[in-house]
PDBQT receptor file of N, H, CA, C and O in Angstrom, charges set to zero:
ATOM      1  N   MET A   1     -10.664 -35.153  -9.408  1.00  0.00    +0.000 N 
ATOM      2  CA  MET A   1      -9.982 -34.548  -8.275  1.00  0.00    +0.000 C 
ATOM      3  C   MET A   1     -11.028 -33.886  -7.380  1.00  0.00    +0.000 C 
ATOM      4  O   MET A   1     -11.975 -33.256  -7.852  1.00  0.00    +0.000 OA
ATOM      5  N   GLU A   2     -10.827 -34.049  -6.101  1.00  0.00    +0.000 N 
ATOM      6  H   GLU A   2     -10.058 -34.561  -5.718  1.00  0.00    +0.000 HD
ATOM      7  CA  GLU A   2     -11.755 -33.451  -5.149  1.00  0.00    +0.000 C 
ATOM      8  C   GLU A   2     -11.631 -31.937  -5.147  1.00  0.00    +0.000 C 
ATOM      9  O   GLU A   2     -10.669 -31.382  -5.677  1.00  0.00    +0.000 OA
ATOM     10  N   ARG A   3     -12.585 -31.292  -4.562  1.00  0.00    +0.000 N 
ATOM     11  H   ARG A   3     -13.367 -31.743  -4.132  1.00  0.00    +0.000 HD
ATOM     12  CA  ARG A   3     -12.571 -29.835  -4.470  1.00  0.00    +0.000 C 
ATOM     13  C   ARG A   3     -11.803 -29.411  -3.219  1.00  0.00    +0.000 C 
ATOM     14  O   ARG A   3     -12.335 -28.714  -2.355  1.00  0.00    +0.000 OA
ATOM     15  N   ASP A   4     -10.556 -29.842  -3.140  1.00  0.00    +0.000 N 
ATOM     16  H   ASP A   4     -10.124 -30.409  -3.842  1.00  0.00    +0.000 HD
ATOM     17  CA  ASP A   4      -9.712 -29.494  -2.005  1.00  0.00    +0.000 C 
ATOM     18  C   ASP A   4      -9.250 -28.044  -2.117  1.00  0.00    +0.000 C 
ATOM     19  O   ASP A   4      -8.623 -27.647  -3.099  1.00  0.00    +0.000 OA
ATOM     20  N   LEU A   5      -9.571 -27.275  -1.100  1.00  0.00    +0.000 N 
ATOM     21  H   LEU A   5     -10.080 -27.597  -0.302  1.00  0.00    +0.000 HD
ATOM     22  CA  LEU A   5      -9.106 -25.900  -1.079  1.00  0.00    +0.000 C 
ATOM     23  C   LEU A   5      -7.618 -25.875  -0.780  1.00  0.00    +0.000 C 
ATOM     24  O   LEU A   5      -7.141 -26.534   0.144  1.00  0.00    +0.000 OA
ATOM     25  N   ILE A   6      -6.908 -25.118  -1.562  1.00  0.00    +0.000 N 
ATOM     26  H   ILE A   6      -7.296 -24.582  -2.313  1.00  0.00    +0.000 HD
ATOM     27  CA  ILE A   6      -5.491 -24.899  -1.359  1.00  0.00    +0.000 C 
ATOM     28  C   ILE A   6      -5.310 -23.573  -0.630  1.00  0.00    +0.000 C 
ATOM     29  O   ILE A   6      -4.452 -23.443   0.243  1.00  0.00    +0.000 OA
ATOM     30  N   CYS A   7      -6.120 -22.602  -0.997  1.00  0.00    +0.000 N 
ATOM     31  H   CYS A   7      -6.817 -22.707  -1.706  1.00  0.00    +0.000 HD
ATOM     32  CA  CYS A   7      -6.043 -21.271  -0.402  1.00  0.00    +0.000 C 
ATOM     33  C   CYS A   7      -7.412 -20.913   0.174  1.00  0.00    +0.000 C 
ATOM     34  O   CYS A   7      -8.354 -20.620  -0.562  1.00  0.00    +0.000 OA
ATOM     35  N   TYR A   8      -7.502 -20.941   1.483  1.00  0.00    +0.000 N 
ATOM     36  H   TYR A   8      -6.737 -21.178   2.081  1.00  0.00    +0.000 HD
ATOM     37  CA  TYR A   8      -8.774 -20.646   2.138  1.00  0.00    +0.000 C 
ATOM     38  C   TYR A   8      -9.132 -19.163   2.066  1.00  0.00    +0.000 C 
ATOM     39  O   TYR A   8     -10.310 -18.808   2.052  1.00  0.00    +0.000 OA
ATOM     40  N   CYS A   9      -8.125 -18.306   2.020  1.00  0.00    +0.000 N 
ATOM     41  H   CYS A   9      -7.167 -18.594   2.031  1.00  0.00    +0.000 HD
ATOM     42  CA  CYS A   9      -8.392 -16.863   1.961  1.00  0.00    +0.000 C 
ATOM     43  C   CYS A   9      -9.113 -16.463   0.677  1.00  0.00    +0.000 C 
ATOM     44  O   CYS A   9     -10.057 -15.673   0.697  1.00  0.00    +0.000 OA
ATOM     45  N   PHE A  10      -8.650 -17.021  -0.439  1.00  0.00    +0.000 N 
ATOM     46  H   PHE A  10      -7.883 -17.663  -0.456  1.00  0.00    +0.000 HD
ATOM     47  CA  PHE A  10      -9.147 -16.588  -1.736  1.00  0.00    +0.000 C 
ATOM     48  C   PHE A  10      -9.929 -17.668  -2.472  1.00  0.00    +0.000 C 
ATOM     49  O   PHE A  10     -10.400 -17.445  -3.587  1.00  0.00    +0.000 OA
ATOM     50  N   GLY A  11     -10.068 -18.835  -1.856  1.00  0.00    +0.000 N 
ATOM     51  H   GLY A  11      -9.685 -19.017  -0.950  1.00  0.00    +0.000 HD
ATOM     52  CA  GLY A  11     -10.926 -19.878  -2.390  1.00  0.00    +0.000 C 
ATOM     53  C   GLY A  11     -10.357 -20.690  -3.547  1.00  0.00    +0.000 C 
ATOM     54  O   GLY A  11     -11.121 -21.320  -4.278  1.00  0.00    +0.000 OA
ATOM     55  N   TYR A  12      -9.053 -20.694  -3.734  1.00  0.00    +0.000 N 
ATOM     56  H   TYR A  12      -8.432 -20.182  -3.140  1.00  0.00    +0.000 HD
ATOM     57  CA  TYR A  12      -8.460 -21.455  -4.831  1.00  0.00    +0.000 C 
ATOM     58  C   TYR A  12      -8.365 -22.930  -4.478  1.00  0.00    +0.000 C 
ATOM     59  O   TYR A  12      -7.991 -23.305  -3.366  1.00  0.00    +0.000 OA
ATOM     60  N   THR A  13      -8.716 -23.755  -5.461  1.00  0.00    +0.000 N 
ATOM     61  H   THR A  13      -9.019 -23.451  -6.364  1.00  0.00    +0.000 HD
ATOM     62  CA  THR A  13      -8.658 -25.207  -5.287  1.00  0.00    +0.000 C 
ATOM     63  C   THR A  13      -7.474 -25.778  -6.062  1.00  0.00    +0.000 C 
ATOM     64  O   THR A  13      -6.842 -25.087  -6.861  1.00  0.00    +0.000 OA
ATOM     65  N   ALA A  14      -7.192 -27.038  -5.812  1.00  0.00    +0.000 N 
ATOM     66  H   ALA A  14      -7.706 -27.599  -5.163  1.00  0.00    +0.000 HD
ATOM     67  CA  ALA A  14      -6.138 -27.722  -6.561  1.00  0.00    +0.000 C 
ATOM     68  C   ALA A  14      -6.469 -27.684  -8.054  1.00  0.00    +0.000 C 
ATOM     69  O   ALA A  14      -5.579 -27.477  -8.879  1.00  0.00    +0.000 OA
ATOM     70  N   ARG A  15      -7.718 -27.880  -8.399  1.00  0.00    +0.000 N 
ATOM     71  H   ARG A  15      -8.441 -28.049  -7.728  1.00  0.00    +0.000 HD
ATOM     72  CA  ARG A  15      -8.149 -27.852  -9.798  1.00  0.00    +0.000 C 
ATOM     73  C   ARG A  15      -7.899 -26.468 -10.423  1.00  0.00    +0.000 C 
ATOM     74  O   ARG A  15      -7.463 -26.373 -11.570  1.00  0.00    +0.000 OA
ATOM     75  N   ASP A  16      -8.175 -25.410  -9.669  1.00  0.00    +0.000 N 
ATOM     76  H   ASP A  16      -8.529 -25.487  -8.737  1.00  0.00    +0.000 HD
ATOM     77  CA  ASP A  16      -7.914 -24.052 -10.170  1.00  0.00    +0.000 C 
ATOM     78  C   ASP A  16      -6.442 -23.885 -10.531  1.00  0.00    +0.000 C 
ATOM     79  O   ASP A  16      -6.111 -23.321 -11.574  1.00  0.00    +0.000 OA
ATOM     80  N   ILE A  17      -5.573 -24.372  -9.673  1.00  0.00    +0.000 N 
ATOM     81  H   ILE A  17      -5.842 -24.831  -8.825  1.00  0.00    +0.000 HD
ATOM     82  CA  ILE A  17      -4.140 -24.222  -9.896  1.00  0.00    +0.000 C 
ATOM     83  C   ILE A  17      -3.684 -25.028 -11.103  1.00  0.00    +0.000 C 
ATOM     84  O   ILE A  17      -2.877 -24.550 -11.900  1.00  0.00    +0.000 OA
ATOM     85  N   ILE A  18      -4.192 -26.242 -11.243  1.00  0.00    +0.000 N 
ATOM     86  H   ILE A  18      -4.848 -26.630 -10.595  1.00  0.00    +0.000 HD
ATOM     87  CA  ILE A  18      -3.857 -27.066 -12.409  1.00  0.00    +0.000 C 
ATOM     88  C   ILE A  18      -4.303 -26.374 -13.688  1.00  0.00    +0.000 C 
ATOM     89  O   ILE A  18      -3.539 -26.292 -14.651  1.00  0.00    +0.000 OA
ATOM     90  N   ASN A  19      -5.533 -25.877 -13.703  1.00  0.00    +0.000 N 
ATOM     91  H   ASN A  19      -6.153 -25.943 -12.922  1.00  0.00    +0.000 HD
ATOM     92  CA  ASN A  19      -6.044 -25.184 -14.891  1.00  0.00    +0.000 C 
ATOM     93  C   ASN A  19      -5.244 -23.924 -15.188  1.00  0.00    +0.000 C 
ATOM     94  O   ASN A  19      -5.002 -23.602 -16.351  1.00  0.00    +0.000 OA
ATOM     95  N   ASP A  20      -4.838 -23.215 -14.156  1.00  0.00    +0.000 N 
ATOM     96  H   ASP A  20      -5.035 -23.476 -13.211  1.00  0.00    +0.000 HD
ATOM     97  CA  ASP A  20      -4.032 -22.008 -14.310  1.00  0.00    +0.000 C 
ATOM     98  C   ASP A  20      -2.678 -22.343 -14.941  1.00  0.00    +0.000 C 
ATOM     99  O   ASP A  20      -2.230 -21.657 -15.860  1.00  0.00    +0.000 OA
ATOM    100  N   LEU A  21      -2.042 -23.382 -14.454  1.00  0.00    +0.000 N 
ATOM    101  H   LEU A  21      -2.406 -23.939 -13.708  1.00  0.00    +0.000 HD
ATOM    102  CA  LEU A  21      -0.755 -23.803 -15.021  1.00  0.00    +0.000 C 
ATOM    103  C   LEU A  21      -0.893 -24.201 -16.483  1.00  0.00    +0.000 C 
ATOM    104  O   LEU A  21      -0.054 -23.848 -17.312  1.00  0.00    +0.000 OA
ATOM    105  N   ARG A  22      -1.947 -24.931 -16.792  1.00  0.00    +0.000 N 
ATOM    106  H   ARG A  22      -2.628 -25.218 -16.119  1.00  0.00    +0.000 HD
ATOM    107  CA  ARG A  22      -2.176 -25.347 -18.185  1.00  0.00    +0.000 C 
ATOM    108  C   ARG A  22      -2.432 -24.142 -19.094  1.00  0.00    +0.000 C 
ATOM    109  O   ARG A  22      -1.955 -24.100 -20.228  1.00  0.00    +0.000 OA
ATOM    110  N   ALA A  23      -3.170 -23.188 -18.598  1.00  0.00    +0.000 N 
ATOM    111  H   ALA A  23      -3.558 -23.222 -17.676  1.00  0.00    +0.000 HD
ATOM    112  CA  ALA A  23      -3.544 -22.034 -19.415  1.00  0.00    +0.000 C 
ATOM    113  C   ALA A  23      -2.406 -21.037 -19.598  1.00  0.00    +0.000 C 
ATOM    114  O   ALA A  23      -2.292 -20.407 -20.650  1.00  0.00    +0.000 OA
ATOM    115  N   HIS A  24      -1.559 -20.893 -18.570  1.00  0.00    +0.000 N 
ATOM    116  H   HIS A  24      -1.651 -21.405 -17.716  1.00  0.00    +0.000 HD
ATOM    117  CA  HIS A  24      -0.556 -19.829 -18.597  1.00  0.00    +0.000 C 
ATOM    118  C   HIS A  24       0.894 -20.312 -18.600  1.00  0.00    +0.000 C 
ATOM    119  O   HIS A  24       1.813 -19.526 -18.826  1.00  0.00    +0.000 OA
ATOM    120  N   GLY A  25       1.094 -21.596 -18.352  1.00  0.00    +0.000 N 
ATOM    121  H   GLY A  25       0.347 -22.235 -18.169  1.00  0.00    +0.000 HD
ATOM    122  CA  GLY A  25       2.456 -22.121 -18.296  1.00  0.00    +0.000 C 
ATOM    123  C   GLY A  25       3.185 -21.775 -17.011  1.00  0.00    +0.000 C 
ATOM    124  O   GLY A  25       4.348 -22.136 -16.832  1.00  0.00    +0.000 OA
ATOM    125  N   ARG A  26       2.513 -21.089 -16.133  1.00  0.00    +0.000 N 
ATOM    126  H   ARG A  26       1.568 -20.796 -16.278  1.00  0.00    +0.000 HD
ATOM    127  CA  ARG A  26       3.045 -20.741 -14.813  1.00  0.00    +0.000 C 
ATOM    128  C   ARG A  26       1.835 -20.491 -13.905  1.00  0.00    +0.000 C 
ATOM    129  O   ARG A  26       0.697 -20.438 -14.370  1.00  0.00    +0.000 OA
ATOM    130  N   SER A  27       2.095 -20.343 -12.633  1.00  0.00    +0.000 N 
ATOM    131  H   SER A  27       3.019 -20.386 -12.255  1.00  0.00    +0.000 HD
ATOM    132  CA  SER A  27       0.998 -20.131 -11.696  1.00  0.00    +0.000 C 
ATOM    133  C   SER A  27       0.730 -18.651 -11.485  1.00  0.00    +0.000 C 
ATOM    134  O   SER A  27       1.380 -18.004 -10.664  1.00  0.00    +0.000 OA
ATOM    135  N   THR A  28      -0.227 -18.121 -12.227  1.00  0.00    +0.000 N 
ATOM    136  H   THR A  28      -0.755 -18.646 -12.894  1.00  0.00    +0.000 HD
ATOM    137  CA  THR A  28      -0.634 -16.741 -11.980  1.00  0.00    +0.000 C 
ATOM    138  C   THR A  28      -1.392 -16.657 -10.661  1.00  0.00    +0.000 C 
ATOM    139  O   THR A  28      -1.432 -15.601 -10.030  1.00  0.00    +0.000 OA
ATOM    140  N   ILE A  29      -1.992 -17.765 -10.247  1.00  0.00    +0.000 N 
ATOM    141  H   ILE A  29      -1.960 -18.623 -10.760  1.00  0.00    +0.000 HD
ATOM    142  CA  ILE A  29      -2.677 -17.803  -8.954  1.00  0.00    +0.000 C 
ATOM    143  C   ILE A  29      -1.660 -17.585  -7.837  1.00  0.00    +0.000 C 
ATOM    144  O   ILE A  29      -1.903 -16.799  -6.920  1.00  0.00    +0.000 OA
ATOM    145  N   PHE A  30      -0.526 -18.274  -7.909  1.00  0.00    +0.000 N 
ATOM    146  H   PHE A  30      -0.329 -18.912  -8.653  1.00  0.00    +0.000 HD
ATOM    147  CA  PHE A  30       0.507 -18.089  -6.898  1.00  0.00    +0.000 C 
ATOM    148  C   PHE A  30       0.956 -16.634  -6.863  1.00  0.00    +0.000 C 
ATOM    149  O   PHE A  30       1.143 -16.061  -5.790  1.00  0.00    +0.000 OA
ATOM    150  N   GLU A  31       1.129 -16.044  -8.032  1.00  0.00    +0.000 N 
ATOM    151  H   GLU A  31       0.977 -16.510  -8.904  1.00  0.00    +0.000 HD
ATOM    152  CA  GLU A  31       1.535 -14.638  -8.108  1.00  0.00    +0.000 C 
ATOM    153  C   GLU A  31       0.494 -13.735  -7.452  1.00  0.00    +0.000 C 
ATOM    154  O   GLU A  31       0.843 -12.795  -6.738  1.00  0.00    +0.000 OA
ATOM    155  N   THR A  32      -0.773 -14.019  -7.693  1.00  0.00    +0.000 N 
ATOM    156  H   THR A  32      -1.057 -14.783  -8.273  1.00  0.00    +0.000 HD
ATOM    157  CA  THR A  32      -1.863 -13.242  -7.098  1.00  0.00    +0.000 C 
ATOM    158  C   THR A  32      -1.860 -13.389  -5.586  1.00  0.00    +0.000 C 
ATOM    159  O   THR A  32      -1.974 -12.397  -4.866  1.00  0.00    +0.000 OA
ATOM    160  N   ILE A  33      -1.731 -14.618  -5.097  1.00  0.00    +0.000 N 
ATOM    161  H   ILE A  33      -1.639 -15.424  -5.682  1.00  0.00    +0.000 HD
ATOM    162  CA  ILE A  33      -1.717 -14.857  -3.653  1.00  0.00    +0.000 C 
ATOM    163  C   ILE A  33      -0.531 -14.138  -3.016  1.00  0.00    +0.000 C 
ATOM    164  O   ILE A  33      -0.679 -13.513  -1.965  1.00  0.00    +0.000 OA
ATOM    165  N   ALA A  34       0.639 -14.221  -3.640  1.00  0.00    +0.000 N 
ATOM    166  H   ALA A  34       0.759 -14.729  -4.493  1.00  0.00    +0.000 HD
ATOM    167  CA  ALA A  34       1.834 -13.560  -3.097  1.00  0.00    +0.000 C 
ATOM    168  C   ALA A  34       1.628 -12.048  -3.025  1.00  0.00    +0.000 C 
ATOM    169  O   ALA A  34       2.004 -11.419  -2.036  1.00  0.00    +0.000 OA
ATOM    170  N   ALA A  35       1.040 -11.470  -4.054  1.00  0.00    +0.000 N 
ATOM    171  H   ALA A  35       0.735 -11.981  -4.857  1.00  0.00    +0.000 HD
ATOM    172  CA  ALA A  35       0.792 -10.025  -4.067  1.00  0.00    +0.000 C 
ATOM    173  C   ALA A  35      -0.212  -9.634  -2.980  1.00  0.00    +0.000 C 
ATOM    174  O   ALA A  35      -0.026  -8.632  -2.289  1.00  0.00    +0.000 OA
ATOM    175  N   GLU A  36      -1.266 -10.421  -2.832  1.00  0.00    +0.000 N 
ATOM    176  H   GLU A  36      -1.418 -11.235  -3.393  1.00  0.00    +0.000 HD
ATOM    177  CA  GLU A  36      -2.272 -10.135  -1.807  1.00  0.00    +0.000 C 
ATOM    178  C   GLU A  36      -1.670 -10.273  -0.409  1.00  0.00    +0.000 C 
ATOM    179  O   GLU A  36      -1.984  -9.494   0.491  1.00  0.00    +0.000 OA
ATOM    180  N   LYS A  37      -0.810 -11.265  -0.239  1.00  0.00    +0.000 N 
ATOM    181  H   LYS A  37      -0.555 -11.898  -0.970  1.00  0.00    +0.000 HD
ATOM    182  CA  LYS A  37      -0.154 -11.468   1.046  1.00  0.00    +0.000 C 
ATOM    183  C   LYS A  37       0.734 -10.270   1.379  1.00  0.00    +0.000 C 
ATOM    184  O   LYS A  37       0.728  -9.788   2.512  1.00  0.00    +0.000 OA
ATOM    185  N   ARG A  38       1.494  -9.790   0.401  1.00  0.00    +0.000 N 
ATOM    186  H   ARG A  38       1.499 -10.182  -0.519  1.00  0.00    +0.000 HD
ATOM    187  CA  ARG A  38       2.337  -8.605   0.608  1.00  0.00    +0.000 C 
ATOM    188  C   ARG A  38       1.491  -7.386   0.976  1.00  0.00    +0.000 C 
ATOM    189  O   ARG A  38       1.935  -6.520   1.730  1.00  0.00    +0.000 OA
ATOM    190  N   ALA A  39       0.274  -7.326   0.441  1.00  0.00    +0.000 N 
ATOM    191  H   ALA A  39      -0.086  -8.030  -0.171  1.00  0.00    +0.000 HD
ATOM    192  CA  ALA A  39      -0.625  -6.198   0.709  1.00  0.00    +0.000 C 
ATOM    193  C   ALA A  39      -1.378  -6.357   2.036  1.00  0.00    +0.000 C 
ATOM    194  O   ALA A  39      -2.188  -5.505   2.402  1.00  0.00    +0.000 OA
ATOM    195  N   GLY A  40      -1.104  -7.459   2.755  1.00  0.00    +0.000 N 
ATOM    196  H   GLY A  40      -0.446  -8.151   2.458  1.00  0.00    +0.000 HD
ATOM    197  CA  GLY A  40      -1.741  -7.667   4.051  1.00  0.00    +0.000 C 
ATOM    198  C   GLY A  40      -3.156  -8.206   3.969  1.00  0.00    +0.000 C 
ATOM    199  O   GLY A  40      -3.925  -8.074   4.921  1.00  0.00    +0.000 OA
ATOM    200  N   LYS A  41      -3.512  -8.810   2.844  1.00  0.00    +0.000 N 
ATOM    201  H   LYS A  41      -2.888  -8.916   2.070  1.00  0.00    +0.000 HD
ATOM    202  CA  LYS A  41      -4.880  -9.296   2.656  1.00  0.00    +0.000 C 
ATOM    203  C   LYS A  41      -5.006 -10.802   2.842  1.00  0.00    +0.000 C 
ATOM    204  O   LYS A  41      -6.020 -11.389   2.463  1.00  0.00    +0.000 OA
ATOM    205  N   CYS A  42      -4.000 -11.427   3.413  1.00  0.00    +0.000 N 
ATOM    206  H   CYS A  42      -3.177 -10.951   3.721  1.00  0.00    +0.000 HD
ATOM    207  CA  CYS A  42      -4.011 -12.869   3.639  1.00  0.00    +0.000 C 
ATOM    208  C   CYS A  42      -4.339 -13.133   5.105  1.00  0.00    +0.000 C 
ATOM    209  O   CYS A  42      -3.722 -12.557   6.001  1.00  0.00    +0.000 OA
ATOM    210  N   HIS A  43      -5.309 -14.004   5.338  1.00  0.00    +0.000 N 
ATOM    211  H   HIS A  43      -5.810 -14.472   4.610  1.00  0.00    +0.000 HD
ATOM    212  CA  HIS A  43      -5.730 -14.322   6.699  1.00  0.00    +0.000 C 
ATOM    213  C   HIS A  43      -5.781 -15.834   6.904  1.00  0.00    +0.000 C 
ATOM    214  O   HIS A  43      -6.688 -16.353   7.555  1.00  0.00    +0.000 OA
ATOM    215  N   CYS A  44      -4.803 -16.526   6.344  1.00  0.00    +0.000 N 
ATOM    216  H   CYS A  44      -4.066 -16.104   5.816  1.00  0.00    +0.000 HD
ATOM    217  CA  CYS A  44      -4.784 -17.984   6.406  1.00  0.00    +0.000 C 
ATOM    218  C   CYS A  44      -4.845 -18.513   7.838  1.00  0.00    +0.000 C 
ATOM    219  O   CYS A  44      -5.555 -19.480   8.115  1.00  0.00    +0.000 OA
ATOM    220  N   ALA A  45      -4.120 -17.895   8.723  1.00  0.00    +0.000 N 
ATOM    221  H   ALA A  45      -3.543 -17.109   8.498  1.00  0.00    +0.000 HD
ATOM    222  CA  ALA A  45      -4.095 -18.365  10.108  1.00  0.00    +0.000 C 
ATOM    223  C   ALA A  45      -5.480 -18.312  10.736  1.00  0.00    +0.000 C 
ATOM    224  O   ALA A  45      -5.777 -19.082  11.650  1.00  0.00    +0.000 OA
ATOM    225  N   ASP A  46      -6.326 -17.413  10.256  1.00  0.00    +0.000 N 
ATOM    226  H   ASP A  46      -6.085 -16.787   9.514  1.00  0.00    +0.000 HD
ATOM    227  CA  ASP A  46      -7.673 -17.289  10.797  1.00  0.00    +0.000 C 
ATOM    228  C   ASP A  46      -8.698 -18.167  10.105  1.00  0.00    +0.000 C 
ATOM    229  O   ASP A  46      -9.609 -18.681  10.753  1.00  0.00    +0.000 OA
ATOM    230  N   VAL A  47      -8.562 -18.348   8.786  1.00  0.00    +0.000 N 
ATOM    231  H   VAL A  47      -7.822 -17.931   8.259  1.00  0.00    +0.000 HD
ATOM    232  CA  VAL A  47      -9.610 -19.043   8.032  1.00  0.00    +0.000 C 
ATOM    233  C   VAL A  47      -9.280 -20.479   7.668  1.00  0.00    +0.000 C 
ATOM    234  O   VAL A  47     -10.190 -21.253   7.372  1.00  0.00    +0.000 OA
ATOM    235  N   ASN A  48      -8.019 -20.860   7.680  1.00  0.00    +0.000 N 
ATOM    236  H   ASN A  48      -7.279 -20.231   7.921  1.00  0.00    +0.000 HD
ATOM    237  CA  ASN A  48      -7.644 -22.233   7.369  1.00  0.00    +0.000 C 
ATOM    238  C   ASN A  48      -7.814 -23.074   8.634  1.00  0.00    +0.000 C 
ATOM    239  O   ASN A  48      -7.232 -22.753   9.670  1.00  0.00    +0.000 OA
ATOM    240  N   PRO A  49      -8.598 -24.138   8.562  1.00  0.00    +0.000 N 
ATOM    241  CA  PRO A  49      -8.824 -24.949   9.756  1.00  0.00    +0.000 C 
ATOM    242  C   PRO A  49      -7.540 -25.586  10.303  1.00  0.00    +0.000 C 
ATOM    243  O   PRO A  49      -7.499 -25.981  11.468  1.00  0.00    +0.000 OA
ATOM    244  N   LYS A  50      -6.506 -25.688   9.486  1.00  0.00    +0.000 N 
ATOM    245  H   LYS A  50      -6.539 -25.367   8.539  1.00  0.00    +0.000 HD
ATOM    246  CA  LYS A  50      -5.231 -26.258   9.941  1.00  0.00    +0.000 C 
ATOM    247  C   LYS A  50      -4.265 -25.172  10.392  1.00  0.00    +0.000 C 
ATOM    248  O   LYS A  50      -3.149 -25.474  10.813  1.00  0.00    +0.000 OA
ATOM    249  N   GLY A  51      -4.675 -23.929  10.311  1.00  0.00    +0.000 N 
ATOM    250  H   GLY A  51      -5.582 -23.683   9.969  1.00  0.00    +0.000 HD
ATOM    251  CA  GLY A  51      -3.786 -22.819  10.667  1.00  0.00    +0.000 C 
ATOM    252  C   GLY A  51      -3.009 -22.355   9.460  1.00  0.00    +0.000 C 
ATOM    253  O   GLY A  51      -3.043 -23.007   8.416  1.00  0.00    +0.000 OA
ATOM    254  N   GLY A  52      -2.311 -21.246   9.579  1.00  0.00    +0.000 N 
ATOM    255  H   GLY A  52      -2.284 -20.717  10.427  1.00  0.00    +0.000 HD
ATOM    256  CA  GLY A  52      -1.627 -20.651   8.447  1.00  0.00    +0.000 C 
ATOM    257  C   GLY A  52      -0.204 -20.987   8.414  1.00  0.00    +0.000 C 
ATOM    258  O   GLY A  52       0.512 -20.556   7.511  1.00  0.00    +0.000 OA
TER     259      GLY A  52
């Protein structure tokens, strides 16, 4: 699998998410991103080349 970034703000790749699901049975990465977004620490619209 390529090193496709899924989350430009925090640098998570598709591989990171797959490994997270395998290790935890759920996406702790998604939970982390959601918490950071609620805290105002998400800047996808600025850092993602496709926009947020």
